[in-house]
C-alpha positions as CSV (number, residue, x, y, z in Angstrom):
1,M,-49.5,84.0,-19.5
2,R,-47.5,80.6,-18.8
3,K,-44.8,80.7,-16.4
4,S,-41.6,78.9,-17.5
5,I,-40.5,75.7,-16.2
6,K,-37.1,75.6,-15.6
7,K,-35.1,72.1,-16.0
8,R,-33.4,70.9,-13.3
9,K,-29.8,69.9,-13.7
10,H,-28.4,66.6,-13.6
11,E,-26.5,65.9,-11.0
12,L,-23.3,65.3,-13.5
13,E,-23.6,68.6,-14.5
14,M,-22.3,69.9,-11.0
15,I,-18.8,68.7,-12.5
16,P,-17.4,72.0,-13.9
17,G,-17.1,71.3,-18.6
18,I,-20.0,68.8,-18.3
19,G,-23.1,69.8,-19.7
20,P,-26.3,68.3,-21.0
21,S,-24.7,66.4,-23.9
22,I,-22.1,65.2,-22.0
23,T,-24.5,64.4,-19.5
24,R,-26.4,62.2,-22.0
25,D,-23.1,60.6,-23.2
26,L,-21.8,59.4,-19.5
27,I,-25.6,58.0,-18.7
28,E,-25.1,56.3,-22.3
29,M,-22.0,54.6,-20.9
30,G,-23.3,53.9,-17.3
31,Y,-21.8,56.7,-15.2
32,T,-25.1,58.3,-13.7
33,T,-23.7,59.8,-10.5
34,I,-20.6,61.6,-9.5
35,K,-19.8,58.8,-7.3
36,S,-19.9,56.2,-10.2
37,L,-17.2,58.6,-11.9
38,K,-14.8,57.7,-9.1
39,N,-11.4,56.3,-9.4
40,Q,-12.6,55.3,-13.3
41,D,-10.2,54.9,-16.2
42,P,-10.5,58.4,-18.5
43,Q,-8.9,56.6,-21.4
44,S,-11.0,53.6,-21.0
45,M,-13.8,55.6,-21.3
46,Y,-13.0,57.7,-23.9
47,D,-12.3,54.3,-25.8
48,K,-16.0,53.1,-24.7
49,H,-17.3,56.6,-26.0
50,C,-15.7,56.3,-29.1
51,Q,-17.0,52.5,-29.6
52,L,-20.4,53.5,-28.8
53,K,-20.6,56.8,-31.4
54,G,-18.8,54.5,-34.1
55,C,-15.9,57.0,-34.8
56,Q,-13.0,58.5,-33.4
57,V,-14.3,61.2,-30.9
58,D,-12.6,64.6,-30.5
59,R,-10.0,63.8,-28.0
60,C,-11.1,67.2,-26.3
61,V,-13.5,64.6,-24.7
62,L,-11.0,62.8,-23.0
63,Y,-9.8,65.8,-21.6
64,V,-13.4,66.2,-20.3
65,F,-13.2,62.6,-18.6
66,R,-10.2,63.3,-17.2
67,C,-11.3,66.0,-15.4
68,A,-14.9,65.0,-14.3
69,V,-12.7,61.5,-13.2
70,Y,-10.5,63.9,-11.0
71,F,-13.5,66.1,-9.4
72,A,-15.2,62.7,-8.3
73,S,-12.4,61.0,-7.3
74,N,-11.1,64.2,-4.7
75,E,-12.8,65.8,-2.1
76,S,-10.8,69.1,-2.5
77,H,-10.2,70.6,-6.0
78,D,-6.9,72.4,-7.1
79,P,-9.3,75.3,-9.5
80,E,-6.9,74.4,-12.6
81,K,-7.4,71.0,-12.6
82,L,-11.1,71.9,-12.7
83,K,-10.2,73.4,-16.3
84,W,-10.8,70.6,-18.5
85,W,-8.2,71.9,-20.8
86,S,-5.5,71.6,-18.1
87,W,-5.9,68.1,-18.9
88,K,-4.5,68.0,-22.4
89,D,-1.6,65.5,-23.4
């Protein structure tokens, strides 16, 4: 009987709303740690992401980036601001 091996989550997945897919996207853009997201410009991140993908990415990704930068830039967090949809325009 084989034991299932549980894959360890990447540090970035500790951020609410960040799963494996967005983690891969962030790493591709050069953000490899929570600390690397501190005080970044979410709009610039989104623009770079769209450029790398070669298309206009769903705007919800911008909201996730806003939430991630908020999480990384603050030691204490308002629970409402840890929901990506709270960051809509």
